[in-house]
C-alpha positions as CSV (number, residue, x, y, z in Angstrom):
1,M,-15.4,10.3,5.6
2,T,-15.9,9.8,1.9
3,D,-16.0,12.9,-0.3
4,E,-17.9,13.6,-3.5
5,H,-15.1,12.1,-5.6
6,G,-15.3,8.7,-3.8
7,V,-12.1,9.3,-1.8
8,T,-12.2,8.1,1.8
9,H,-10.2,10.3,4.2
10,Y,-8.7,8.9,7.4
11,D,-7.3,11.0,10.2
12,Q,-4.9,8.2,11.0
13,M,-2.1,6.2,9.3
14,P,-2.8,2.9,7.5
15,I,-2.0,-0.5,8.9
16,P,1.7,-0.9,8.5
17,P,3.2,-3.7,6.3
18,V,4.2,-6.9,8.0
19,E,8.0,-6.8,7.6
20,A,8.4,-10.6,7.7
21,H,6.1,-11.0,4.7
22,T,7.3,-8.1,2.6
23,Q,10.0,-8.2,0.0
24,Y,11.8,-4.9,-0.7
25,F,13.3,-3.6,-3.9
26,E,15.5,-0.5,-3.7
27,A,15.6,2.0,-6.5
28,G,17.7,4.9,-5.2
29,A,15.5,7.4,-3.4
30,V,12.5,5.0,-3.4
31,T,12.0,1.5,-2.2
32,L,9.1,-0.7,-3.4
33,G,7.7,-3.4,-1.1
34,V,5.7,-6.4,-2.2
35,E,3.5,-8.1,0.4
36,Y,0.6,-10.5,0.4
37,R,-2.0,-9.1,2.9
38,L,-5.0,-10.4,4.7
39,L,-7.5,-8.0,6.1
40,D,-10.2,-9.0,8.5
41,D,-11.8,-7.5,11.6
42,A,-9.3,-9.2,13.9
43,I,-6.3,-8.0,12.0
44,A,-7.8,-4.5,11.8
45,A,-8.5,-4.5,15.5
46,A,-5.0,-5.6,16.3
47,S,-3.6,-2.8,14.2
48,E,-5.9,-0.2,15.8
49,K,-4.0,-0.7,19.1
50,E,-1.0,0.8,17.3
51,G,-3.1,3.8,16.0
52,A,-3.5,2.6,12.4
53,E,-6.7,2.6,10.4
54,G,-9.0,-0.4,10.8
55,N,-12.7,-1.0,10.1
56,A,-14.3,2.4,9.5
57,A,-17.4,3.2,11.6
58,G,-20.4,1.6,10.0
59,A,-18.4,-0.5,7.6
60,S,-19.4,-4.1,7.0
61,Q,-17.3,-7.0,8.2
62,L,-13.8,-7.0,6.7
63,D,-12.6,-10.0,4.8
64,D,-10.3,-9.3,1.9
65,R,-6.8,-10.3,0.7
66,G,-4.3,-9.7,-2.0
67,V,-1.0,-8.3,-3.0
68,S,0.0,-4.9,-1.7
69,L,2.6,-2.7,-3.4
70,H,4.2,-0.2,-1.0
71,V,6.2,2.8,-2.1
72,F,8.6,4.1,0.5
73,G,11.0,7.1,0.5
74,V,13.5,8.5,2.9
75,D,12.3,11.5,4.8
76,G,15.1,12.9,6.9
77,E,16.6,9.8,8.6
78,S,13.6,7.4,8.3
79,S,12.0,5.5,5.5
80,R,8.3,6.2,5.2
81,E,5.5,4.7,3.1
82,Y,3.8,7.3,0.9
83,L,1.8,5.2,-1.4
84,R,0.2,1.8,-1.1
85,F,-1.7,-0.2,-3.8
86,D,-3.9,-2.8,-2.2
87,C,-4.6,-5.1,-5.1
88,F,-7.3,-7.0,-3.1
89,E,-9.7,-9.6,-4.5
90,E,-12.9,-7.9,-3.3
91,D,-12.1,-4.2,-2.9
92,P,-8.9,-3.1,-4.7
93,H,-7.8,0.4,-3.7
94,Y,-4.8,2.6,-3.1
95,H,-3.7,5.0,-0.4
96,Y,-2.0,8.4,-0.4
97,V,-0.2,8.5,3.0
98,D,0.5,12.0,4.2
99,W,3.0,12.0,7.1
100,Q,3.0,15.7,7.7
101,A,-0.8,15.7,8.2
102,Q,-0.9,12.2,9.8
103,T,-3.7,11.2,7.4
104,N,-4.3,8.9,4.5
105,Q,-6.7,9.0,1.6
106,M,-8.1,5.7,0.1
107,V,-9.2,5.6,-3.5
108,H,-11.1,2.6,-4.9
109,I,-10.0,0.9,-8.1
110,D,-12.8,0.0,-10.5
111,P,-11.7,-3.4,-12.0
112,D,-14.3,-3.1,-14.8
113,A,-12.9,0.2,-16.0
114,Q,-9.3,-0.2,-15.0
115,G,-8.7,-3.9,-15.4
116,D,-6.5,-6.1,-13.1
117,A,-5.6,-4.0,-10.1
118,L,-2.0,-5.3,-10.0
119,G,-1.3,-4.5,-13.6
120,W,-2.9,-1.1,-13.1
121,A,-0.8,-0.4,-10.0
122,I,2.5,-1.4,-11.8
123,D,1.5,1.0,-14.6
124,R,0.9,3.8,-12.1
125,I,4.3,3.3,-10.5
126,R,5.9,3.3,-13.9
127,N,4.1,6.3,-15.4
128,R,2.5,8.4,-12.6
129,L,4.8,8.0,-9.6
130,A,5.9,11.7,-9.4
131,P,2.4,13.2,-9.3
132,M,1.2,10.6,-6.9
133,L,4.1,11.2,-4.5
134,E,3.4,14.9,-4.8
135,R,-0.2,14.4,-3.8
136,A,0.9,12.3,-0.8
137,G,3.0,15.2,0.5
138,A,6.3,13.9,-0.7
139,S,7.3,16.8,-3.0
140,S,11.0,16.4,-2.5
141,L,10.9,12.7,-3.2
142,A,8.7,13.3,-6.3
143,R,11.4,15.7,-7.6
144,N,14.5,13.6,-6.7
145,Y,13.7,9.9,-7.4
146,D,15.2,8.4,-10.6
147,P,12.5,6.9,-12.9
148,S,15.1,4.8,-14.6
149,L,16.0,3.1,-11.3
150,V,12.4,2.3,-10.7
151,E,11.9,1.0,-14.2
152,A,14.9,-1.3,-13.7
153,I,13.4,-3.0,-10.6
154,L,9.8,-3.2,-11.9
155,P,10.2,-6.6,-13.6
156,A,11.4,-8.2,-10.3
157,V,8.6,-6.4,-8.4
158,E,6.0,-7.7,-10.8
159,A,7.5,-11.2,-10.7
160,E,7.4,-11.2,-6.9
161,A,3.9,-9.8,-6.8
162,Q,2.7,-12.6,-9.2
163,R,4.5,-15.2,-7.0
164,A,2.9,-13.8,-3.8
165,R,-0.5,-13.8,-5.5
166,L,-0.3,-17.5,-6.2
167,H,1.9,-18.8,-3.4
168,H,1.4,-17.5,0.2
169,D,0.9,-18.9,3.6
170,D,-2.3,-17.5,5.0
171,E,-1.8,-18.8,8.5
172,A,1.7,-17.4,8.8
173,I,0.5,-14.0,7.4
174,R,-2.5,-14.0,9.8
175,S,-0.3,-14.9,12.8
176,A,2.3,-12.1,12.1
177,A,-0.4,-9.5,11.5
178,L,-2.2,-10.4,14.7
179,R,1.0,-10.1,16.7
180,N,1.5,-6.7,15.1
181,D,4.9,-7.7,13.7
182,P,5.5,-4.6,11.6
């Protein structure tokens, strides 16, 4: 369901990252992941078997790709994804992942107004991470992460994101996603 602000609400969790194709960068209480993702109807259908969001009812055929930046934090004993920036070619967007409510909200990025989605996402992580984590239901994480540790890894995150944007193996990514190799 999309609200009057253009936010799409899902009563399920997003498609998880494919571990084998995600590079992780630790920054104290948060970890950033960089992944090149493919999203099509077959991949969405494979992920739905695991209870993750796929093609919303009435949506057109899925066929998009691009770099995803994942923001993880430790909640209790497990690491969970709270934010995801899907810097896709056709439909760039980001997610607020609320584990307590078992929902996620997807917000579209307007490339005309906000520029390159990847640069925009890096800037949000650098300058707006605390309020975004708060909105995702990660209040404790928002209060306790160290922005200087995040800032210290951002150059490596951005370099990996640019590398992934230009050099990726679509067939290996597709194969892993269809096998549901989280």
